N, C-alpha and C positions, 0 to 999 in steps of 0.2 A: 595190182601186181606188186609184190614186195621186191624191192631192189636194194642190194647192199653194195656199197663202194668200199673196198678194203685195201689196206696196204700195211706193210711191216716197215716201220721206220728204224733207222739205225739206233736212235736213242729216244727216250721218252720225251725229251724237250723239243724234238723235231716235230714239224707238222708237214703234211703232204699237200702241196698246192694243187697238184693235178686233179685229185679226186674232188676238190672243191670247185674247180672250174667245170668239171663234168656235172656236178650236182646243180650248179647255178644255171648251166646251159640248158639242161633238160626241163627245168621248172618253167611254168607251173604244171606242165603235162604229167610230169613224174616227180616223185619225191624220194630219192634214194636216201638210205641211212648211211652215214659216214661211220666206218669202223676202222680205227687205227690201232695198231699193235706195235710191238718192237720185235726185232730179230732174236731177242733173248727169251721171249715168251714161249712156253711149251706149245708144241703143235696142237695137241689135243685141246688145250685151253682155248686157243683161237678158233679151232673148228667148232667146238661146243658153243662158243659165243655166237658165231655166225649162224650155225644151224638153228639155234633157238629163236632167231629172228624170222625163221620160216621164209627165206627168200626164194623167189623163182629164178632170179638172175643175180649173180655176184660178179662184179668187175674188180680185177686186181691191177694195181699200178706197180710195174715191175722194173727193177734197176739192178745194177751189178751187185749192190750191197745187200739186196734182199731176195734175189731170185732163187737161190738154193732153198732157203727156209720157206719161201712162198710156195714153191713146188710141192713141198711136203704137205702144206696146208691144202693146196688144190687137190692133190691125190686123195688125201684122207677125207676131205669134204665130199668129193665125188663118190667115194665108197659109202659114206654115211647116207647120202641121198643122190643117186645117179640121175635124178630128174632135174637137179639144179643146172642151169646154164652158166657156164664159166666163160667170161669175156676177159681176155688179157690185153693189156696195153702198156705203153711205156717204152723207153729207149732200148731196154734189154731184149724185147721180143719183136721190135719193129723190123730189125734186120735178121736175116736167116729165119724168117717166120716158117718156112717149109720144114726146117730142121726141128723147130720147137713143136710144130703140130705133129710131127712123126714121133718125136721123143716123148711128148706129153699128150697122149690122146685124150686126157681128161679136159684139155682146153678145147672149147667148142668154137670160139672165134678169137682171132687176133686183130686188134685195131692197129692199122699201120700208120705211123706218124701222128700228126695232130689229131686228137681223139674226140673233141667235143661234138662235132657234127656226126661223126661215125657212130658214137655211142648213142646219140639221140635217134639216129636212123635204125640202129639195132633194136632199140626199145620199141620203136614204131613197128618194126617187123614182128616182134614177139607179141605185140598188141593187135596184130592183124591189120595194121594201117597201110602197109606197103609190102612189096615183094622183096625177097632176099636179093635179087639181082639189082635192085635199086639202091641198095646200101653201098655207099662209097668207101673205099679204102679198107677192105677187110680181107682176111685170108682164113680159109676153113677147109675141112676135108669132107668130101661127099662121095660115098661109095668107094672109099680108098683112093680117091683122086684129089689132088690139091686144086682148090678154087681160089682165085684172087680177083677182086674187083678193083677197078681204077680209082685212085683217090680223087676227091673233088678239088675244087680250087682252094687256094689258101684262104683262111678265114680273115675277115676284116676285124682286126683286133680292137678297133675303136668301137665296135658294136657289141663286144662281149660283155655279159652282165658281171657284176662284181662277185668274186668268190669269198668275200670277207663278211657278209652280213647274216651269217647263221647264228641264231641265238645260242645254240649249244657250244659254240666256240668261245663265247665271251668270258666264261669263268676261267678259261685256261690261258688267256692272252698274256697275263702278267708273268707266267712262269714257263712259257715256251717260246721258241724262236718262231717268228712270223716271217714267211717268205713272200716276196712280192716281185712281180716282174713288170717292167715298163716297156720291154721290147722282147722280140723273139728273133733268133738268128744271130749270125756273127759275120763280120766282114772279112775275117781271116780264114786261112786254109790249112791250119795246123793238122798234120796227118795223123796225130794221135788222139784227136778230139772229135767227138760226134757233132759238135756244133758247126764244124767246118763243112758238113754235108749239105746243110740248108743254105742256099744262096740268098744273100741279101738280108737286110734287117727291117723288120716291121715294128711299128710303135703302137702302143695302146693310147687311148685318149688321155691327154695330160691332165685335164681338169678332173676327170673321173678318178685318176690315180691319186691326185691330191685329196679328193674327198675321201677315198678309202683310207689314206694315211691319217687324215684327221679323225676318222671314225675309230681306227685302230688305237691311236693314242688316247682318245677320249675314253676308251674302254680298257685301258690299262696295259697295252702292249709296251714292252720294255726293250726288246731286241727285234729290230726289223731288218731283215737281210734281203737286199736286192739280188735277184738271181740272173740279171742280165749278164750275158757273157762278156760284154765290153760296155760298161755303163757310160764311159766317157767318149764313145765313138763320135757323138755329136757334141761339140763343145758348148753350143748355145743351149742345147737341151739339158746337159749336165749342169751348166751354170744356173739355169732356171730352177732346177730341182734342188741344187745346193742352197740357193737363196731361200726357196720356200721352206726347206727343212730348218735352216737357221732361224728364220722369222717365226715359225709356228711350232717348233718342237716343244715337247713337254719335258720337264726336269726328269732326269733318270733314263730317258730314252736314248738308245744307241742305234745308229744306222750303219750297216756294213755294205760295202760295194766291191765288186770285182772290176778293177780298172786296168787299162793298158798303160804302163808307166811311160813308155817312150813317146806317146802322143799327147801327153798332158802338158799344156803350155804353162810356162812360168807365171804368167799373169793369173791363171786359175789358181795355182798354188799360193801365190801371194794373197789373193782374195781370201782363200780359206784360212791361211795363217793369220790374217788380220781380223777376220769376222767370225769364224767358226768357234763356238765354245769348246774348250778342251774336253775331249772324251766323247763328243757328239758323233764323230765319224770314225770309221775304221776301214782301212783299205786292204784288199787282198790283191797282190800283184804276182802274176805267173811269170817267172823268169825262165825256169826250166833248164836252160843251158846258156853258157856264154861262148860255146864253141861255134865259130862261124860256119864251118862245114856242116855240123850237125843241124843247125838252124836252117841252113839252105836245103838239106835233104828232107826235112820235115815241113818245108814250105812255111817256115815261121819267120816273118819279117820282124826284125828287132834291132833297134839301135841301142846298144847297151850303154853307151855314153850318155844318151838322153834319158834312158831309164834311171841310171845312177843319179843324174841331176835331179830328177823328180823325187826319188827316194830321199836323197840328202836334203833337199829343200823342205820336204814335208817333215823330216826328222828335226831339222833345225827349228822349224816352227813350233814344235813341241805340243801340237794340238791333236794330232791324228796318229793312232797306233797303226803299224803296218805289219802285215803278214805276207812274207814272200815264199813262193813255191819253187822247188827244184824237182826235176825228174831224172832219176838215174836209169840208165839203160837205153837212152835214145841212140839212133844210128851213129856209128863211128865215134862215140864218146867212150873211150876206154877208162880204166881206173885212174890213170894220171890226169887225163883230161877232166874227169869229173872232180878230182881233187882241186884242180884249178878253178873249175866252175864254182865249187863250194866256197873257196877262199875269195874269189872275186865278189861273190854276193855277201858273204859274211863280213867283208871289209866295210860294208855300209851299216853294219850293226842294226839290222831290223829287229823290232821287238820280238817277232817270231819268225823262225825259218823252218818251213816244212820240207822234210826230205821224203819224197815219194818215189815209188818205183814204177816203171812203165807198165801199163796194162794194155794189152792188145784187144781193144774193144771191138765188138762185132760192128761191121759197117765202116770202120776207119781205114784210111789208106795204108797205115803201117801193118794192120792185120793182113791186108791183101798182099803186102810186100814182105811178109814175115820170112819167107824162104830166101829172098834176096839178101837179107841181112843176117841170115843164120839164126833166127830167133827160135829158142825153145821156150815154151810157156805152159802154164797150168791150163788144162782143158776146161775146167769149171770156172765160173765167175769167182773172183774178178779178173781172171786171165793174166795174172802177173807173170812177167818174164822170169826165166831161170838163167838164161845166158843169151849171148849173140856172138857174132863173129869176132868181136874185139873185147868182149867182157865175159869172162868165165863165171861159172857158178861160184867158184872160190872168191872172185872179186865181188860178186853180188853179196855174198855172206859178209865179207869184210865191211862193205859199205853199210849193210844192215846193222852191224855192230855199233855204228855211230848214231843210228836213229834214236835208240832208247835214251841214251845219255844226253843227246841234243835236246830232246823234249824235256827231260827232267831238270837239266842244269842250265839251259839257256832259255827255252820258251817259257818255262814256269817261273823264271826270274828268281830262283832260289838263292843264288849267291853271285850277284852281278859283279861286285868288285873283285872277288876271287877269280872268277872265270876270265874277266877282262885281263887281269894280270897274267894268268897262265897262257892265254892265247896270244898275247902281245909281247910278253917278256921271257917266257920260259920255253914254250914249244916253238918249233920252227914255223909252223903255220897253225891257224885255228883247226883245220881239218885234222892235222896230226894229233892234236890234243884229243879231239872227240874220237878219233879212230883208235888211238892207243888206250884211252880210258875205256872205250867201248869193248875192246878186245879183253881187257882186264876184267871188266864187268861180266862179260860172257863167261870167262874162265871160272869165275866164282859162282856161277849159277844164279846171279842176282836178278836176271831178267825174268825168272820164274817165281819170284816171291814179292810180297808187298813191301812198302817202304814208309816209314815215318820220316818226318823232317830231319830228326837227328841221324837216322840211318844214312841219308844222303851225304851228310857231312863226314860221318865216320868212314864211309866207303870211299869218298874222294881222298880223304886223308890217308887211308890205307894204300890207295894206288900211288899217291905222290911220294910216299916214303920209299917206294921201290924205284923212283925215278931220280937218278943222281943229280940232275941239273936243277932241281927245284930247291930254292932257299926256303927251308921249312919254317924258319922263324917268321919270315914275311908272309908266307902262305897261311900259317896258323893265325897270324894277326888279322889278316884280311877275312879269314873264315869266321873269326870271332865277331868282327864288325858286322858281317853279313847275317850271321845267326841272330845276334842281338837285335838287328834291325827289324826282324820279323816279329818282335814281341812288343806289346803295348804295356806289359807289366813284367815284373821280374820273373824270369823263367824258373820253374821248380827244379828243372834238371838241365845240366849242361853236358855236352857230348865229350868235352875234353876233361882231363883230370884237373882237380882243383890245384892251381899252381901258384898260390899266393899264401905266404905264411900269416898266421894270426897277428904277429907283431907289425908286419908291413901293412896289413889291411887296416889295423887301428891307426897307424900313422897317416895313411892316406885319408882316412875318414876325418881325422882331426884337421888336416889341411883344408878339406872341403868345408867343414863347419866354421872355420875361421876366415873363409873367403866371402865376405859380405857381397862383393860385386858379383861373384858367380851365383850365389844364392838368390840374388835379385833378378837374375836373367832366366833361370831355369823354371820349369813348371813341374811341381810335385803336388800331390793331394793335400799336403800340409807342410808347414815349414819344417825343414829337417833339423833334427837334434840327435843327441847321442843315442836316444832310445829307439828312434824310428828310421835312422839312416839306412840300415841294412834291409829294411822292408821296401824301400823305394829306390835303391841304387844297387848297381852290380859293378864290382871292381875286379879287373883281371890284368895281368902283365901283357904288354904288347911291345912290338919291336918297330913300329912305324908311327908316324903322326897321323891319327885317324881323320882329322879335319882335312888335311891335304890329300889323304888317300881317297876320301869320298869325292874329291874333285879330279881324281885320276893321277895325282902326283905321289909316287911312292918314295918316301924319304925315310931311311932307316934311322930310328931314334928310340932308344930304350926308355920305357916308362910304363904308365898304367892307364888303361882305358877305363874311364868312369862313365857309366851309363845311368842316366836318370829316367825313371818311368813315371808316367801319369796316364791313367786309363783314358782311352779315347784320343791320346796324342801319340805322335811318333816318338820313339826314344830319342833322348838328347845326349850327345856325346861330349865328353870333356877329356883332355889329355893332361897328365901330370908327369913331367920328366922324372926319371928314376933318381937322378942326383938330388932333386928337390925333395922327393919323398923320403929319401934316406936321411937327409940333413934335418 
């Protein structure tokens, strides 16, 4: 019996853990073929690939990010071969399964909730080994009537076979994200999250998880992301895993975790700051809102003071990058309240700040309470809200304007010194900068076109020239520093107009060549002389001291920024005061 387990990932680099658990669970009785695609792949290409495998049964793993594209595949596949049995599973169809079976009659069975045992029993049914009534946790239509069977007991996760030992996965481990879970369930009850529906937390076998991680690293896995909803809910367990990863990690491997910031103890952070190699770990922390009423309404227990302590301690350690999440559109969080939330969180200067918008997921408490809070939302996945009783669609659009520039100018770390100056010295608050720039960005239609690095600089410069409060001499100086910091060799093009005369340039070059102490400290491919200095240096006027500026101190001082380049090295900056250059 040919069986295919299929899914559409959001990106090529992603892998689907669910279908691998299904494949490992049904072995050795059955040997499904894993077929992964992306949501960008043409429907007919996917259908053709699956069809040519001549399956009798195809299982689809469905989520909010792939449901619409997957349904096109399911409908087309069923037209191509009506005899194929379609089994759908995953969080997107587990809830409202009656609606899905009516809406998509091409689906023969929906596996409700945890799918390993259910999928195995469905295969047994189609192999003639059991009756349909004996299959636990399924929904299906029979003679136009909905049929639902009771789910079985929760699986003992300690007994599940490894989903990581398939030979066909090994060649792809080095260039894809590997997802791993050490637990299922969540101890919290956040009403916007599906994880809150499952009561309690169950753990996998610790030693088996360690063996899987060893296997993945030995076979080239570079990015391993833990999908536990709260990795640090058990301090002893988290410490054991942190110690294991520190002791046995391979060079170049990165581990990502979703942690709850306000329950992480200072001694755990101190341990990581002292023992973890820089870059080994990456934390994702869901803050969502700092509005106490909002958090109370969504049943989200959060101590922002302790969360801030965690984020700041980790940041001070300099070992672990942090990604913080916000959700716009939660109950009773209006535009001004969200502005405050944004500024509260941005004040901690996380390496990345993700601005998301509330999605009313099927099965969540907020979707059930949608009318109470006046929510309007898109009917199709991902069910993003349009408005509620305190946030108009105009407000939502304004907040959305900040999203694009936040990603490009903060999260991508394009010009850290410039942005820090703008959000702390020029604009009233960080949110105001991203909001005002985002509105300008939208008005120019830049959200609909691509961008080179130079474009990001020229567009910010164009915006700031319209903003009267900006000291453009300082801004331009910081932008030059940031731009040149991105180059390991002299840039062929600059985004600003050449603003140094040939006479001044020659004068500064002579000063550099006569400074033996400076030449002894810098790194260049060869010792500088009159013939090669322009090949390995870049000189431009500047209105601040660049050395102090890189440490956060903005001191106005007219002079020249001298940038030395050596391939493979970070650019080296030197400052020559204008008076000295002229003399």
